[in-house]
Each structure stands twice: as structure tokens, then as C-alpha cells.
N, C-alpha and C positions, 0 to 999 in steps of 0.2 A: 504494500500500500504506500503510495507516494503522498506525503502531506504537503500542503501549500506552505509558503513561508509564514503566513499568519497563523496557521494551525501549529507549525513547529514552535513559533515564539510563544503562543498561548499555552503550549504544553509544558513550558518551563516556568518555574517560580524561583526567584532568587530573593532571599531575605537575609540580611546581615551575614553575607559570605557563605550561606548554605543554599545549595540549589536542589530543587526537586524536579525531576522529569517524570511527569505523570505519577506523582506521588512517591517516587523512589528517591530517598535522600542521598545527597553526595556533598562533599565539601568543595567549594570552588573558591580559589584565590582570585578575587575580582581584579586585582592589580595585574596578575599574570594573564588573566583572560583578556583584559584591555590591551596589554602589551602584545599578545599574540594576534588579536584581531587587527591591531595597528600594523603589525608585520605583514599580515595577509593583504591588507588594503594597499600597503606599499608595493608588495609583489604584484598585485593586480594593476596598479598604476604603471609598473615597469612593463607588464605585458601589453598594456595599451600603447606604451611608448614604442614598441617594436614596429608597428605599422606606421606610426607617425614619423619616426626617424627615417624609415626607409622612404616614405613619401617625400620628406624634406630633402633627402639626398637625390632621389630620382628627378625631382622637380628643380633641382639646382638652388634651393633656398639657402642652404648653408654657404655655398660658394658665393652666391650673390651678396649675402649679408657681409661675408668676410671681405669681399672685394670693394664694396661700396660703403661699408661702415653703417652706423646706426640709421634705421629707417622706420617710418611709420608703416602701419599695415598697408595703407594705400600706396605708399612709395614702393614697398617691397612687392606688392601685388603687380604693380605696373612693370617693375624691372624684371620680374620673374615670369610675367604672363600668366598669372593665376587669378582666380576669383578672390576678391578681398574678404568676403564673408567667411569662406572656408579657411582662408589663411589666418583670419583673426582667431578662430578656434585652435588652429594648429599652433600659432605663436603663443596664445594664452596658456595652452597646455605646456609648452616648452618653457615658458617663463616660470610657471608654477613648479615645474620639475627642476628648475635651475639649469636647463639646457640652453637657455638664452637669457640675456640680461634685459631688463625692462626699466625704462626711466619714465615714471608717471608724469613728470613735469612736461616732458617733450612728447610723450606717448610713442617713444621710439624703442624698437627692439634692436639688440646688437649681439654679436658673438664676441666674448672676451677672447684674448689670445689663447687662453687655456681651452675654452670651448671650441675655438677654431681648430686647434690641434686634434681634437677628438672627432670633429664632424666635417671640417672643410678642407684640411690640408692632407692631400692624398698620401704623400710620402712621410707624414709624421709617424714617429715610432709609437704613438699612442692613438692613432686613428682607430676608432671603434666601429665604423660603419659595417665592415664585414662581419663583425660579431652579431649584429642585428639581423643580417642576411642569414647567418648560420642558424639563428634561433628559429627562423621560419622553416629551414630545412629539417631541423631536429623535431619540431612539432609535426611536420609532414610525415615523419617516420613512425609516429606513434602506432599506426595500424599495423606496421610490420614488426615493430619491436615488442609490442604488448603480448602477442602470442608466445614469444620465446620465454616469457616469464613462467609460463605453464609447462612448455615442452623442453626447456633447457637448450634449445637450438641457438641459432645466431642469425644475424643479418650481415651478409658480406657488404663491403664497400660498394661493390658493383650493383647491389640491389637497393641502394638508398633511394628514397623517393625523389630527392633532388641532389644535385652534385654539391658536396661541401668543398671539394678541392679542385675540380676540373677546369673551372673558368677563372681567369684572372680577375674578372670584375665582380665576382660574387663570393660569398661564403668565407670559409676560413683562409683561402688563399689571399683574399683582400685584407683579412685581419692580420696578416703577417706570417701565416704558415706557408710552407712550400707550395708551389703551384703544381705539384705532381700529386699522385694519389698516395704517396708515401710520406714519411717524415724526414727522409734523408735530405740534407742540404747540399749534398755533393753534386 
């Protein structure tokens, strides 16, 4: 039986650090619970960032900001050739995540030099764009990897749902790993 969120919440009672789920008593450390829920929300925010970072890279938003300096949403939208309304959502998420800097006085978004090293400078030793690409490939492999938890088998590199290493422009090769299917740097 699948319960709705409201049914699940109403089934719990928390009073003075003691929780009861449908009448069964247990002790809950509310501080630990709040810390754990906060961690989960942070992880979910990171998961949302995967698509938004990849879009920012694919649309040239990071490189445009790095090349032109601080810009309003309208300025960046014009320079990058994207819709300002969607860009505002993208930029707001990035500012809230500290992926972009934002100046409320000028209403301009910018990449600090440190942020540019991670998002805009291709040959930076700390460019992380390829790691975001790799996360998509790893998630795409779930349907292949999950069954091996039961049968103890494996999934060879050649059977991956997407290539983590084979193209220079994506995945782990872009993240700084070798551009071959192995780990050798020779």
C-alpha cells in the first residue's frame, strides 16, 4: 500500500523528542533529524544543479559571463541569445548555490575568478564541467547496474549507457581523466 505524503506525515506524532509511527514509540533526536533532512535537501539541490550546469555550459553562459564581466539578466540574455525569463531562473539558482556572484545594487551576475576556473576556463586544473556530464552518464547506468546487485555480475565499460571516457568533450575525459577507455596516461 502506497501512502500519500499527507497520510505519511499524519501517521507520525513527535512530542518532546519521542516519535510514534502509528502508535509505535521510538526515540528521535530532533537535532539529528533536522541535520539529516538538511543534508538531503542539499543533495537534492546538487542534483538539480546537474542539469542547470550542463545547460549553462552548452549555452555558453559561463564563457560569456567570464569574457564580458558582470551582466544583468537582460544583458546576458542578449549576449548569449537566450530567453531572459528562463535565464533569470537559471542565474537565480546559480547565485543561491554560490555558483555565480550577484550584486543586488546593480542587479548584475558575475563569475568570480574562482568560479570561472571551475565553469568557464577549459584548461583549468579545477574545471568541473565534465564531472556534471559524468553524473548524467552514471545515472543513465542505473538500469544496468541495479540488477548486478542481485546476481553479482558486472557491467563492462563497453556496455555503459553513455560513454564516460570516449569523447573529449564529455564525461570524465573532460574532467581531466585520460581520453582513452583506460586509466593509463602513457
